[in-house]
N, C-alpha and C positions, 0 to 999 in steps of 0.2 A: 528495616524491618528485621523480626527474629528470625525468619527464614532468607530464602536465598534472593539475590538481587539480580537479576535478569535485564540486559539490555538488547532490544533487537531494534530493527528500523530500515528504511530505505531512503533512497534520495541523494541528489547531487551534494547536499550538504551533509548529509549523514554521519560520514566519517570524520570531518570536523566535529560536528555536534558529539561523536563518541570519545573522541580526544578530549573534549572539555569536560565531559561527564567525568572520564578517568582522573582528571586533574583537581576536581572537586570531590571526589567520591571518598568517605572514610575508611569503608570497610570493603568486606570481600566482592568482588564483580565477576560475571562472567557475560558474554551474549556473542552475538552476530550481527552486523550490519550491511547492507549492499550499497554500494556507491557506484558511480560511472567510471569506466576505464580513464585513468588518469588524474582521478581524484584521490587517490588513497592518502591515509594520514597514519603516522607509526603509533599503535596502542598497543599496551601490554597485556591485557585481560580481555579486551573485546575483538574478536576476529573481524577483520576488514575485507570485504570480500568486491572485488571489482566486475562489473557486468555489462550488458548493452542497453545503450539509451542513444535515440528514442525508441528503437524496434527491440524488443525481448531477445535475448539470447540464451543458449544451454546453461550458461554460467548462473544467470538470474534463477533459471529455472530449480537448478540444483541446491543454489543457495537458499532459495524461498521453501524447498521442501526441508532443507536442514532447521530452518527457523522454526517450521512447523514440529519438526522432531524435539528441538530444543524446549518447546511448551509444553511437552506432555508430562504427566504425572505433577502438576502444579499444585501447591498447597495454599491454604487460606492466607498463611502468614508470610508467604513468597511476596515478593514485588517486582513488577515489569515495567520498565521505563521504555517507552516506543519512542523512537525519534524518525520522524517525517519530514520530508522538504519536497521540492518540486523535482520532477523525476522518478519519483517512487514508483508511479504507474507502470512504467515498462521494467524498473529494476527488480521489484516485487512481483514476480509473475508465476501463478500455478494456476493453470486452466480448471474451471469447474469440471465436474466428472463427465466424461461423454465428450469433452471437447478436444480436439487434436491440435498438439502445439503449434505444429506447423500453420493450420488453418488460423488459430488465435493470432500468429504472427502476421498472417496475410491481411486480418481484418484490423490490427492495430495500425497496419502500414497505409491501408486505404483510407483509414479514420485521419491519419496524418496530412494524407494529400489533399483530401476532399475539400478542405477550407473550413471544417465545423470548430466551433470554438470549443476550448478545455473544457468547459462544463458538460457539453454534449459528448464529447470523445470520453470522458471520465465515466459517464452516466453509462454508456454502452460497455466501457472495461469492467465495471462494479458487476454486471449481470453475466458476464465470461468466466469468472474468477471464482476461486475457492479462498481466497484471502482478502480481498477488497469488499467494500460495502459492508465493513463491520465485522466481517469473518474472522480476520486475523483478532480481533479484541475478543470475540466468543473463544478462540481458542486458548486464550490466556487466562480464562477462569479456572478455579476460583480465587487465583490470585489478585492482588490489588495491582490496577493498572492506571499508569499516567502516562498520556502522550504529548510530548513536546513538539508543537509544529511550527514549521518557517513555510508562510503560506505564498503560494504564486498565482493564485486565483483571485480575480477580481472579486470583491465583495467578502471575502475570505471566509469561506463556507467551510468549516473542517471537514465536511463529508464529501468534498471535491479535491480536496488538497491529496495527491497520490492516490486518488480514487478511495480515500477513507479507510485504509485497511482497519482501523480501531473504532470508526464512526459509522453506525449503522444508517442505511441510505433510505430515504424517503422515495426514493424512485422505484418503478416496477419494471418487470421485462418487457410490460407493453410500453412504457416510454423508450426503452432501448430500441425496440423493434421499429419505433415509429422514427426515432433518429437514422437508423440505416436505410427506410425506405425514404426517409426525406432526400437523401443524398444519392438515392437508386445504385447503392453499390452492390456489387455481385457477392453475395454473401455464399461463402463455403455451406457445405451441408452439415456438417456436425453442430457448426454454430447455428444455423437456423432451426435445428431441430431442437437445440437445447432452449433456445428462447420460445420456441412454439409450446413446449412442454410447460413454460412457465406462464404464459401468459394467461391474465386473470387472476395469479396467486399474488398474495400478500406475505411476502417473507418476514416473518417477526423475528429479527436478530435483537437480542437483548442488548442495551448498552451497560456494560459492567465496569466502565471507567471514569476517569476525569482527562481533561485536555487543557493545555494552555497554548495559545498563539504567542509565539515568543517573538516573532518577526514579520512583516508583511510589506508590501509594497508602499503603503501608506506611513507605515512607521519609518521604512528606509528613507522616504523623501521628505519627511519632517525632519529626519536626522541629518540629511544634507542640507 
């Protein structure tokens, strides 16, 4: 691009993905990705931050805020590359306005323990977040955006991998509420209030980018 090249992302593979980007990228580069503790890779231009998984922690919260700050003042001739893999839902964590972070952690832990499939867990996560469900992608505008995805979800729906931070969600707050009721979870007040305010709304988040699924369970099985 004529402008800046910025790399962002989250997931257990994101540091290794960032390392590969640096190896092949010919020009200037900057960015920040969040990976799980113990998954650090040495990068020179892209900052690697380690954070909590599967339950979000303060390190992930601070790093997610820094990613959003990095995306301020984007120009049309800038390029954002987003690196997404499994684990990104807990690593890229920024509660929606009005939701207490501690209570968001509680909901995340309850969902992991209740036996819900990853598709339902990530549906709920999207509607409690300021970055998931396409909101991170929205923050990238007006720059060009391309997301590289390593899928860990059955069916490889890009909006479900890491709760689709750059892919707009087709689900609603009503869907999230139905999942919480299905498993009879004791939901904290700030979360219930947030979802109740959104019930009946259709949040139109534009999709302003492109994406590639570069690996999946199927492709890994075929390779093996």
